C-alpha positions as CSV (number, residue, x, y, z in Angstrom):
1,M,17.7,-13.4,1.1
2,L,19.0,-10.3,2.8
3,L,21.9,-12.2,4.3
4,A,22.8,-13.5,0.8
5,I,22.8,-10.0,-0.6
6,L,25.0,-8.6,2.3
7,S,27.5,-11.5,2.1
8,A,28.0,-11.5,-1.7
9,K,29.3,-8.9,-4.0
10,A,26.4,-6.6,-5.2
11,S,27.4,-6.8,-8.8
12,R,26.8,-10.6,-8.7
13,V,23.6,-10.5,-6.8
14,I,21.6,-7.4,-7.7
15,T,20.4,-6.9,-11.2
16,T,20.0,-3.4,-12.6
17,V,16.4,-3.0,-13.8
18,G,14.9,-0.1,-15.7
19,G,11.5,0.4,-17.2
20,P,10.5,0.3,-20.8
21,E,10.6,4.1,-21.1
22,I,12.4,7.1,-19.7
23,M,10.2,9.9,-18.4
24,G,10.7,13.0,-16.3
25,L,9.3,13.3,-12.8
26,E,7.2,16.3,-13.6
27,H,5.5,14.5,-16.5
28,M,5.0,11.4,-14.5
29,T,3.6,13.3,-11.5
30,A,1.2,15.3,-13.7
31,D,-0.1,12.1,-15.3
32,Y,-0.5,10.5,-11.9
33,L,-2.5,13.4,-10.5
34,N,-4.7,13.4,-13.6
35,A,-5.2,9.6,-13.3
36,I,-6.5,9.9,-9.7
37,S,-8.6,12.9,-10.6
38,S,-6.7,15.1,-8.2
39,Q,-7.4,18.8,-8.2
40,Q,-4.0,19.5,-6.7
41,Q,-1.6,21.7,-8.7
42,L,1.9,20.6,-9.4
43,H,4.5,23.0,-8.1
44,M,8.1,22.2,-9.1
45,V,10.9,23.5,-6.8
46,D,14.6,23.8,-7.4
47,A,16.9,21.0,-6.2
48,T,18.8,21.8,-3.1
49,Q,20.2,18.5,-1.9
50,P,23.1,16.6,-3.5
51,R,20.9,13.5,-3.9
52,E,18.4,15.6,-5.9
53,F,21.1,16.8,-8.3
54,R,22.0,13.2,-9.1
55,F,18.6,12.7,-10.7
56,R,19.2,15.7,-13.0
57,T,22.4,14.1,-14.3
58,G,20.5,10.9,-15.3
59,A,22.7,8.8,-13.0
60,N,19.5,6.9,-12.0
61,L,18.7,5.9,-15.5
62,V,19.6,2.5,-17.0
63,P,18.4,2.6,-20.6
64,D,20.4,-0.5,-21.5
65,S,18.6,-2.6,-18.8
66,K,15.0,-2.4,-19.8
67,F,12.8,-4.7,-18.0
68,G,9.1,-5.4,-18.5
69,K,6.6,-4.0,-20.9
70,I,4.2,-2.0,-18.9
71,T,4.5,1.7,-19.6
72,W,3.6,4.4,-17.1
73,A,0.4,5.3,-19.0
74,R,-0.7,1.6,-19.0
75,F,0.1,1.3,-15.3
76,L,-2.0,4.4,-14.6
77,E,-5.0,3.0,-16.5
78,G,-5.2,0.4,-13.7
79,I,-5.6,3.0,-11.0
80,K,-7.8,5.6,-12.6
81,R,-10.9,6.5,-10.6
């Protein structure tokens, strides 16, 4: 499979996949910590690396390529302690 991906054009082999909803990392992390009954506090820090800035632009989002039906909240229901 890896050889097929490397030898073909990515646009023909790799499908862009997004989830059924768009959420911020802070919200997702807070929900996760709550789901696992963690007492840790969430402390956000400023982005300092170029790759971190890309997430703020929304370049990682693909709202036109929704895939699946499991929301983040539903996923977390399966891991709650």
